[in-house]
KERONU-498026 format. One record per residue (C-alpha): chain; x, y, z; residue number from 1. Coordinates in nm, 4 decimals. Each point is the difference from the previous one (the first is absolute). Layout:
N
  chain        c1        c2        c3    n
      A         X         Y         Z  NUM
...
This chain:
299
  chain        c1        c2        c3    n
      A    1.9750   -2.3901   -3.8877    1
      A   -0.1858    0.2249    0.2560    2
      A   -0.1690   -0.3732    0.1921    3
      A    0.1324   -0.3215   -0.1772    4
      A   -0.2280   -0.3156    0.1065    5
      A    0.1529   -0.2872    0.1161    6
      A   -0.1981   -0.3346   -0.1112    7
      A    0.0426   -0.3441    0.1501    8
      A    0.0211   -0.1378   -0.3668    9
      A   -0.0260    0.1602   -0.3142   10
      A   -0.2714   -0.1690   -0.1128   11
      A   -0.1676    0.1959    0.2593   12
      A   -0.0533    0.2771   -0.1822   13
      A   -0.2902    0.0027   -0.2218   14
      A   -0.1499    0.1755   -0.2758   15
      A   -0.1492    0.2558    0.2580   16
      A    0.3032    0.0476    0.1693   17
      A    0.1513    0.1706   -0.3404   18
      A   -0.0012    0.4023    0.1578   19
      A    0.2117   -0.2109    0.2655   20
      A    0.2907   -0.1200   -0.1932   21
      A    0.1223    0.3179   -0.2351   22
      A    0.2529    0.1860   -0.0382   23
      A   -0.1157    0.2367    0.2033   24
      A   -0.1919   -0.1701    0.2030   25
      A   -0.4091    0.1351    0.0081   26
      A   -0.0500   -0.1056    0.4106   27
      A   -0.2959    0.2403    0.0636   28
      A   -0.1800   -0.0527   -0.3230   29
      A    0.0522   -0.4056    0.0490   30
      A   -0.1007   -0.0025    0.3533   31
      A   -0.3219    0.2347   -0.1591   32
      A   -0.1211   -0.2660   -0.2422   33
      A    0.0254   -0.2735    0.3157   34
      A   -0.3248   -0.1401    0.1448   35
      A    0.0449    0.0430    0.3344   36
      A   -0.0515   -0.3426    0.0381   37
      A    0.2914   -0.0542   -0.2661   38
      A    0.1833    0.2054    0.3063   39
      A   -0.0388   -0.1535    0.2763   40
      A   -0.0155   -0.3165   -0.0806   41
      A    0.0945   -0.0408   -0.3514   42
      A    0.3481    0.0677   -0.0219   43
      A    0.0539   -0.2558    0.2937   44
      A    0.2838   -0.2356   -0.1034   45
      A    0.0830    0.2102   -0.2441   46
      A    0.1214    0.3202    0.1343   47
      A    0.2576    0.0199    0.2701   48
      A    0.1325    0.3427    0.0419   49
      A    0.0750    0.3028   -0.2176   50
      A    0.2662    0.2047    0.0093   51
      A    0.0803    0.3739   -0.0517   52
      A    0.2887    0.1686   -0.1726   53
      A    0.3441   -0.0192    0.0696   54
      A   -0.0694   -0.2872    0.1927   55
      A    0.2927   -0.2821   -0.0275   56
      A   -0.0822   -0.3508   -0.1377   57
      A    0.2109   -0.2293   -0.1100   58
      A   -0.0639   -0.1973   -0.2517   59
      A    0.0008   -0.4038   -0.0150   60
      A   -0.1085   -0.1537   -0.3358   61
      A   -0.1464    0.1042   -0.3006   62
      A   -0.2056   -0.1519   -0.2295   63
      A   -0.2761    0.1233   -0.2712   64
      A    0.0834    0.3845    0.0137   65
      A   -0.1077   -0.0727    0.4274   66
      A    0.2650    0.0052    0.2994   67
      A   -0.0222   -0.1399    0.2927   68
      A    0.1009    0.2517    0.2710   69
      A    0.1083    0.0253    0.3279   70
      A   -0.0850    0.2980    0.2450   71
      A    0.2374    0.0155    0.2935   72
      A   -0.2277    0.3118    0.0994   73
      A   -0.2820   -0.2461    0.0575   74
      A    0.1535   -0.3250    0.0444   75
      A   -0.2318   -0.0940   -0.2537   76
      A    0.0161   -0.1217   -0.4162   77
      A   -0.2409   -0.0105   -0.2779   78
      A    0.0950    0.0558   -0.3958   79
      A   -0.0894    0.3630   -0.2093   80
      A    0.0470   -0.0121   -0.3355   81
      A    0.3680    0.1323   -0.1165   82
      A   -0.0640    0.3201   -0.1052   83
      A   -0.0934    0.1024    0.3040   84
      A    0.3492   -0.0318    0.1598   85
      A    0.2767    0.2314   -0.0142   86
      A    0.3368   -0.0115    0.0493   87
      A    0.1209    0.2378    0.2820   88
      A    0.2044    0.2328   -0.1467   89
      A    0.3884    0.0010    0.0137   90
      A    0.1687    0.2497    0.3148   91
      A   -0.3632    0.0416    0.1155   92
      A    0.0779    0.0599    0.3647   93
      A   -0.0390    0.3508    0.0516   94
      A   -0.2394    0.2634    0.0889   95
      A   -0.2565    0.0273    0.2963   96
      A   -0.2612   -0.2573    0.0656   97
      A   -0.3705    0.1031    0.0483   98
      A   -0.3363   -0.1317   -0.0555   99
      A   -0.3524    0.0817   -0.1903  100
      A   -0.1910    0.1822    0.2203  101
      A   -0.2638    0.0524   -0.2781  102
      A   -0.2484   -0.2034   -0.0810  103
      A    0.1654   -0.0356   -0.3985  104
      A    0.2156    0.2002   -0.0823  105
      A    0.1708   -0.0562   -0.4207  106
      A    0.3676   -0.0418   -0.0826  107
      A    0.0395    0.2654   -0.2465  108
      A    0.2748   -0.0169   -0.2855  109
      A    0.1172    0.3805    0.0617  110
      A   -0.1570    0.3238    0.2332  111
      A   -0.3984   -0.0038   -0.0798  112
      A    0.0726   -0.2220   -0.3125  113
      A   -0.1195   -0.3325   -0.1640  114
      A   -0.0326   -0.3060    0.2534  115
      A    0.1484   -0.2912    0.0149  116
      A   -0.1571   -0.1686    0.2631  117
      A   -0.3760    0.0529    0.1125  118
      A   -0.1199   -0.1506    0.3375  119
      A    0.2937    0.0419    0.2311  120
      A   -0.1748   -0.0831    0.3356  121
      A    0.0571    0.0610    0.3604  122
      A    0.2485   -0.1247    0.1718  123
      A    0.2401   -0.0204   -0.3025  124
      A    0.3522    0.0602    0.0813  125
      A    0.1681    0.2529   -0.2489  126
      A    0.3839    0.1161    0.0686  127
      A    0.0144    0.3797   -0.0534  128
      A    0.3442    0.0792   -0.2204  129
      A    0.0267    0.4064   -0.0110  130
      A   -0.1177    0.2996    0.0255  131
      A   -0.3577    0.0572   -0.0404  132
      A   -0.0926    0.2705   -0.2791  133
      A   -0.3388    0.1711   -0.0239  134
      A   -0.1881   -0.2240    0.2652  135
      A    0.1576   -0.3779   -0.1688  136
      A    0.2096   -0.1349    0.1107  137
      A    0.2144   -0.2974   -0.1744  138
      A   -0.0098   -0.3668    0.0471  139
      A    0.1977   -0.2939   -0.0449  140
      A   -0.1713   -0.2641   -0.2191  141
      A    0.1221   -0.4099   -0.0418  142
      A    0.0964   -0.0159   -0.3644  143
      A    0.1506    0.2218   -0.2113  144
      A   -0.2686    0.3146   -0.0349  145
      A    0.2025    0.2557    0.2928  146
      A   -0.1108    0.1566    0.1416  147
      A   -0.4323    0.0424    0.0715  148
      A   -0.1363    0.2887    0.0934  149
      A   -0.2731    0.0552    0.3309  150
      A   -0.1952    0.2595    0.0790  151
      A    0.2148    0.1204    0.3568  152
      A   -0.3174    0.0180    0.1823  153
      A   -0.1104   -0.3972    0.0145  154
      A    0.3275   -0.0978    0.2056  155
      A    0.1089   -0.0418    0.2878  156
      A    0.2553   -0.0356    0.1893  157
      A    0.0119   -0.3654    0.2309  158
      A   -0.0439    0.1112    0.3093  159
      A    0.1900   -0.0702    0.2871  160
      A   -0.0549   -0.2247    0.3366  161
      A    0.0381    0.3059    0.3344  162
      A    0.2292   -0.2333    0.1846  163
      A    0.0308    0.2681    0.2404  164
      A   -0.3451   -0.0289    0.1031  165
      A   -0.1474   -0.3870   -0.1373  166
      A   -0.3420   -0.0001    0.1764  167
      A   -0.0733    0.3068   -0.1327  168
      A    0.1257   -0.1078   -0.3662  169
      A   -0.1454   -0.3218    0.0472  170
      A   -0.3942    0.2195   -0.0060  171
      A    0.0989    0.2609   -0.2625  172
      A    0.0785   -0.3800   -0.2502  173
      A   -0.3490   -0.0769    0.0685  174
      A   -0.1638    0.3116   -0.0312  175
      A    0.1663    0.0249   -0.2816  176
      A   -0.1234   -0.3295   -0.0931  177
      A   -0.3615    0.0377    0.0243  178
      A    0.0378    0.3583   -0.1875  179
      A    0.1959   -0.2001   -0.2709  180
      A   -0.2589   -0.3125    0.0009  181
      A   -0.2997    0.2896   -0.0096  182
      A    0.1499    0.1220   -0.3072  183
      A   -0.0484   -0.3696   -0.1064  184
      A   -0.3259   -0.0283    0.0593  185
      A   -0.2599   -0.0844   -0.3207  186
      A    0.2578   -0.1270   -0.2106  187
      A   -0.0312   -0.3824   -0.1235  188
      A    0.0382   -0.3048    0.1740  189
      A    0.1690   -0.2227   -0.2340  190
      A    0.1859   -0.3209    0.1364  191
      A    0.3561    0.0788   -0.0548  192
      A    0.0086    0.3577   -0.0564  193
      A    0.1586    0.2608    0.1633  194
      A    0.0260    0.2507   -0.1917  195
      A   -0.2302    0.3189    0.0540  196
      A   -0.1854   -0.0999   -0.3132  197
      A   -0.1377   -0.3413    0.1934  198
      A    0.1516   -0.2185    0.2856  199
      A   -0.0745   -0.2570    0.2602  200
      A    0.0240   -0.0302    0.3782  201
      A    0.3075   -0.0479    0.0930  202
      A    0.0850    0.2164   -0.3227  203
      A   -0.1154    0.2928    0.1716  204
      A    0.2076   -0.0357    0.2824  205
      A    0.3197   -0.0930   -0.1736  206
      A   -0.0775    0.3184   -0.2564  207
      A   -0.0589    0.2338    0.3635  208
      A    0.2284   -0.0805    0.2191  209
      A    0.2730    0.0581   -0.3003  210
      A   -0.1214    0.3484   -0.1206  211
      A    0.1593    0.0235    0.4200  212
      A    0.2602   -0.1765   -0.0806  213
      A   -0.0755   -0.3394    0.2089  214
      A    0.0598   -0.2769   -0.1478  215
      A   -0.2503   -0.2761    0.0676  216
      A   -0.1265   -0.3442   -0.1564  217
      A   -0.1185   -0.0021   -0.2560  218
      A   -0.2495   -0.2780    0.0246  219
      A   -0.1809   -0.1000    0.3029  220
      A    0.1445   -0.3485    0.1117  221
      A    0.3146    0.2077    0.1028  222
      A   -0.1736    0.4123    0.0632  223
      A   -0.2196   -0.2103    0.3335  224
      A    0.3496   -0.0762    0.1047  225
      A    0.1634    0.3329   -0.0350  226
      A    0.0543    0.2770    0.2835  227
      A   -0.1456   -0.0697    0.3210  228
      A   -0.3403   -0.1431    0.1809  229
      A   -0.1961    0.2216    0.1311  230
      A   -0.3147   -0.0480    0.1975  231
      A   -0.3437    0.1398   -0.1505  232
      A   -0.0606    0.2470    0.2864  233
      A    0.3590    0.1629   -0.0643  234
      A   -0.0325    0.0008   -0.3667  235
      A    0.0843    0.3806   -0.2010  236
      A   -0.0801    0.1868   -0.2180  237
      A    0.2524   -0.2121   -0.3118  238
      A    0.0327   -0.2983    0.1722  239
      A   -0.1152   -0.3270   -0.2095  240
      A   -0.3476   -0.1872    0.0827  241
      A   -0.0046   -0.3323   -0.1366  242
      A   -0.3776   -0.1075   -0.0947  243
      A   -0.2765   -0.3300   -0.1413  244
      A   -0.0877    0.1469   -0.3691  245
      A   -0.1130   -0.0417   -0.3000  246
      A    0.1551   -0.3705    0.1014  247
      A    0.2950    0.1028    0.1057  248
      A    0.0150   -0.0447    0.3502  249
      A    0.3692    0.2376    0.0468  250
      A   -0.1159    0.2879   -0.2400  251
      A    0.2480    0.3051    0.1222  252
      A   -0.1444    0.3082    0.1108  253
      A    0.1317    0.3789    0.0706  254
      A   -0.1457    0.1283    0.3231  255
      A   -0.1242    0.3107   -0.0659  256
      A   -0.1630    0.1027    0.3449  257
      A   -0.1632   -0.0854    0.2880  258
      A   -0.2315    0.1512    0.2734  259
      A   -0.1854   -0.0392    0.3586  260
      A   -0.2798   -0.0153   -0.1980  261
      A    0.0075   -0.0978   -0.3242  262
      A    0.0772   -0.3504   -0.2136  263
      A    0.3923    0.0641   -0.0631  264
      A    0.0282    0.0857   -0.3155  265
      A    0.2825   -0.2250   -0.2998  266
      A    0.0768    0.0628   -0.3253  267
      A    0.0223   -0.2893   -0.2750  268
      A   -0.0259   -0.1525   -0.3498  269
      A   -0.2596   -0.2163   -0.0313  270
      A   -0.1188   -0.2416   -0.2611  271
      A   -0.3607   -0.0147    0.1631  272
      A   -0.0889    0.4065   -0.1050  273
      A    0.3038   -0.0343   -0.3122  274
      A    0.2287    0.2838    0.1700  275
      A    0.1732    0.1317    0.2972  276
      A   -0.2575    0.1326    0.2425  277
      A   -0.0061    0.1765    0.3600  278
      A   -0.2984   -0.1468    0.2352  279
      A    0.0020   -0.0613    0.3381  280
      A    0.0551   -0.3445    0.0669  281
      A   -0.2731   -0.1886    0.1546  282
      A   -0.1479   -0.2265    0.2456  283
      A    0.0398   -0.3251   -0.1735  284
      A    0.3874    0.1307   -0.0715  285
      A    0.1196    0.0666    0.3463  286
      A   -0.0605   -0.4085    0.0440  287
      A    0.2643   -0.0793   -0.2640  288
      A    0.2607    0.2157    0.0287  289
      A    0.3013   -0.1719   -0.0615  290
      A    0.2901    0.1766    0.0226  291
      A    0.0216    0.3659    0.0800  292
      A    0.3986    0.1483   -0.0996  293
      A    0.1387    0.3124    0.1069  294
      A    0.2868    0.0685   -0.2660  295
      A    0.3972    0.1271    0.0474  296
      A    0.0203    0.3865   -0.1126  297
      A    0.2432   -0.0486   -0.1957  298
      A    0.1387   -0.3336   -0.2462  299
């Protein structure tokens, strides 16, 4: 599965959600058919989060074709269709881990061959397990199909922090975070979403910093305690500002830029606008900032 949705209960998924329940899941098509109101409000209490291809989950319970799973990397649990799970491949510990850097790519059964897993999205971690062949690299997959092939240009190595110059690394990571967030502008808002097909406000921060090799809390309650507190006047690009927006008084946004004359600009996934946007902070928002945080430059 490129993207699996974790539901609060099996009954939380309705007939209109069948595209998200198949194998493979048609997340792009599912999101496209949802109204802005459903993506922002109608999934609350129904969708917990999403997991990307290769994410390890622990099965707690199986009932009527569904599995209740715990996702350690996001510190949450939910229900997924049992068919969307695969056992890890035996002896699958070798290779080098890379991140998908394209907004979306596909895993194929051979170089340039048929699509095995469509819609593999930005931030997915894939292990390269062999030599490149004409611009394609073999990657390990969960389950019996081994290996899959993806375009080499769609992968990037996880960045390593420059520990000899931590301040330089902090600035570089912040600027990279802004560039990655800008890559996701106009992506639809989706409550519980963490992919390039739909993403919520903490999900945007989670996937951007994941792409930088920095694991941060998935949800706002823990995210607002991550890193270190900074004063608003000391914010740098890539720092987080927690705003009062769309009924959530602690909506996380990524600081994009600031100048002496203009209001600071932030990037965030907005349930009000229905997409990822970049806009200057309004005076009213400046008066209701809940917190400012600077995330560490490495996990």
